[in-house]
N, C-alpha and C positions, 0 to 999 in steps of 0.2 A: 495533424491534430496535434501540435507540440504545446505544451503549458508551459510556454517560457517567460510569460508575464503575469502579474496578478490581474483578473479581470473581474469587473463588477458584475457581467453576465456569464454566470456559471453556466459551464458547456453542461452540468447535470445538476438540476436543482434539488435532487436528493442524494446528492454526494456526501458520503460521511467518512471521516478519517479518524480512527481510533486507536490509541496505542494503549496497551494493556501489560501487565507484568503477573507472572503467575507466582506461585508460592515459592519456586524453583529459582526465580531471578531471570528466567527466559523473558524475552520481551516480544509482543507480537505487535503488528501494524495491519490494520483491518481496515480495508476500504470497502464500502458498500454503496450501492447506486449507481453504479459503472453503466452508462447508456451504450446501446448500441451491441450490447452483449444477449440480444435474442438469437436463439440458435446455437449459443457457445455449448459446446459438449466438454465437459471436465476431463473425460479419459482421452480425447482426440485434439492435441495441443495444435489445431490447424488455424494459423492467423488469417488466412484466405477467408474461410468461412465467415468471421466475424471482424473482418477488416477494419470498419469503421468502429469499433467497441473502444471505449475510453481506458479497458483492461491494459491494451497493449502499452498505452503512453505510460500509465501508473506502474506498470510492472518495469517498463524500462527506466524511469526515473528512479525507482527504489534499488534498482539493480546498479545504475549508475552510482548512486549517491553511497550505496555498502561498498563498492569499489573504491570510491574515493576515501572512504574512512578505513579502508581496510580490513572491513569486515564481512565480505563477501561471502568468505568461506563458512561464516557461522550463520547463512540464511537459508531457509526452507520454505518454498510455497506451500504452507500447511492447510490453505482452504481455498478450494477452486468450486465455485457455484456461479451461476448465471448471475449477473449483477455484484459479483463479489469475488474478493481477493484478499488473502492475508499470507503475510512473510513473517516466520518466528526467527528470531534471533537466540540460538542456544548459548548457554554458557555467560558468565558474569564478566564484569569488568569493562563493559562496553556500552554502559547506559546512556552515556552522554551522547555518544555518537549516534544512537538510534533514536533517541530523543530529538535530536537536530533533524535527522532524515526524515522523521515524522512531521516535524514542525514546518520543516521545508516544502513537503507535500502538500500539507494541508494550504499553507500560504500560497502557493502556486496554481491552487485551484481556488482560492478564495473562499476557502472552509475553515470553520472552527475545529482545531485539535480538540478532541474528547480524550480525556486520560482517566484511564481507572487501573486501579492497583489491587491483586489479590488480597481480600481481607487477612490480618494477620489473626 
């Protein structure tokens, strides 16, 4: 289930990709509506229990793109819930790279990137 092309038939009609920035400049890519995640247990990182989940493809893409941009060492899987994954990039000075990653992920799954910043 690789997302290598832009598809008009979204694999998950409820899939959402959101990019947010907190007051400290850390950026988070939040993905919700992951299909095939039934039975996912956040404390048990067992791929085989939810092998059909879109989670694994989303996380693979995020890690790959972060490595390509040289910022993988700044990312932490900050939220793991059924149907949801979020990765926070700590530190400042890499906002363009994180925006690019989020935009490419949204494009791969043919969804609109939602952007929100912490109100000043």
